[in-house]
GUVO-779416 format. One record per residue (C-alpha): y, z, x; residue in one letter. Coordinates in steps of 0.02 Angstrom, whole numbers, padded with zeros to 5 digits, always signed. Layout:
# GUVO-779416
YZXA...
***
This chain:
# GUVO-779416
-00999+01819-00530M-00921+01883-00692A-01079+01983-00726R-01080+02056-00550A-00900+02115-00564I-00926+02187-00738A-01084+02277-00680A-00996+02366-00538M-00841+02417-00639A-00827+02598-00697P-00841+02637-00881A-00687+02583-00978G-00632+02451-00852V-00629+02273-00918R-00643+02134-00789T-00640+01945-00783G-00645+01799-00662C-00602+01615-00674R-00605+01464-00560L-00427+01403-00542I-00408+01234-00626R-00279+01096-00634E-00156+01138-00771G-00183+01327-00769D+00003+01352-00745E+00019+01309-00930A-00060+01478-00971Y+00096+01568-00909L+00193+01632-01058L+00377+01576-01054P+00439+01748-01001A+00305+01758-00867E+00349+01587-00799A+00531+01640-00785G+00487+01800-00692S+00382+01713-00557I+00492+01637-00420P+00354+01532-00338A+00383+01349-00369R+00230+01282-00276Q+00108+01208-00404P-00043+01293-00324A+00037+01466-00335M+00089+01441-00515R-00085+01378-00560R-00161+01534-00482A-00038+01647-00573S-00078+01558-00736G-00265+01578-00711A-00250+01763-00671A-00136+01796-00819R-00250+01700-00937L-00386+01824-00890L-00267+01969-00912A-00209+01905-01082H-00389+01902-01143R-00427+02075-01075L-00268+02147-01148L-00303+02067-01317A-00471+02157-01318D-00374+02319-01287A-00254+02286-01431G-00110+02203-01337F-00122+02024-01397D+00016+01910-01331G+00086+02035-01206F+00189+01950-01069A+00145+02015-00895L+00310+02000-00806L+00319+02003-00617R+00411+02157-00553T+00519+02171-00398A+00368+02234-00300S+00269+02080-00349G+00148+02174-00462A+00137+02139-00649P+00217+02259-00773A+00074+02320-00882W+00092+02390-01059P+00120+02577-01078D-00046+02666-01069G-00132+02525-00974I-00169+02506-00789T-00222+02342-00716G-00225+02224-00569S-00232+02037-00534L-00285+01940-00381A-00332+01764-00326H-00384+01668-00173D-00369+01478-00160D-00504+01446-00290D-00539+01601-00394M-00434+01720-00499A-00489+01895-00551V-00417+02031-00661A-00456+02210-00710A-00378+02321-00844V-00413+02495-00914A-00330+02621-01027P-00248+02760-00928V-00358+02913-00942G-00498+02960-00825Q-00439+02811-00720I-00253+02815-00686V-00229+02663-00574S-00325+02505-00528L-00322+02378-00388G-00427+02221-00366I-00442+02088-00232D-00546+01930-00208V-00583+01839-00047E-00699+01698+00007P-00865+01761+00075A-00825+01703+00251L-00799+01797+00414P-00621+01860+00436L-00533+01770+00581P-00531+01878+00737D-00341+01882+00748E-00328+01952+00571I-00473+02072+00596S-00382+02147+00745A-00236+02189+00629L-00343+02256+00486V-00482+02359+00565A-00435+02533+00626M-00537+02665+00720P-00548+02773+00564A-00628+02634+00460D-00813+02639+00425R-00906+02483+00367T-01077+02564+00355G-01215+02443+00308T-01099+02301+00255A-01152+02129+00315D-01089+02114+00493R-01025+01937+00465Q-00926+01991+00312L-00879+02170+00356A-00705+02121+00413G-00674+02020+00256R-00735+02161+00144I-00625+02284+00239L-00475+02169+00218F-00505+02152+00030A-00533+02339+00015A-00366+02380+00095K-00277+02254-00016E-00358+02329-00172A-00324+02508-00117V-00141+02467-00088Y-00127+02394-00264K-00205+02552-00337A-00099+02673-00235A+00072+02591-00241Y+00110+02621-00427P+00077+02806-00401L+00162+02837-00233D+00288+02694-00219R+00255+02688-00033Q+00233+02526+00063V+00074+02541+00166L+00012+02441+00314G-00170+02415+00357Y-00154+02559+00481E-00104+02673+00337D-00269+02652+00243I-00434+02722+00308A-00583+02644+00221V-00763+02706+00216N-00869+02570+00136L-01025+02678+00150E-00957+02817+00040T-00846+02703-00066G-00686+02798-00030H-00520+02768+00054A-00377+02883+00104T-00197+02830+00126T-00070+02902+00246S+00014+02981+00094T-00145+03081+00060G-00198+02976-00089R-00386+02972-00119E-00449+02806-00189V-00625+02757-00241S-00687+02581-00211L-00833+02468-00256I-00870+02295-00192Y-00987+02150-00221C-01021+01983-00138V-01072+01866-00279A-01031+01736-00213P-00855+01792-00166R-00802+01960-00098V-00726+02061-00239V-00665+02240-00215V-00613+02353-00357L-00515+02510-00308A-00468+02647-00428F-00388+02819-00434V-00461+02940-00559D-00375+03092-00628D-00456+03201-00494D-00367+03100-00360G-00193+03114-00433V
***
């Protein structure tokens, strides 16, 4: 799965994935642990797993030991000059980072490769969405992950809270548009989980 995510990422974007393990909460740096209000062990394990990935990716970019504090919006505070995103489901954590340049903002999401429940699909899928040739069983799940990733990429730029109805996704062309007019590119893979990487390049700013 790590190879599949890395292969789909644009040039300059570093990615990683990790199965969440018992004890991963220990990878939270002290300042990170203090900034994360969740007390449930499973949530702290997932946060630790995702931040372990981010620590490694940031170290490769010259930011060894950087503490990714949780902001009021829930997103991590990345170093100056870096854009990034974290995500996890119940079992897997993923991360993506890149220097700000051609790419100005990133979003990532991971979901199990299972059909999206009908009641959630009814909230997520909108008439403007296009799923193209995506697997019919997984199209709803991919669409859900795409909108989550697009929101993460758009929010740091526009500071606007978006609902599913505010994001129109076209999986066939690999693009999404928000109600604020933000254009976001997206790529996805199913290997063996659904992972969507969304990004805004300097043409979309």
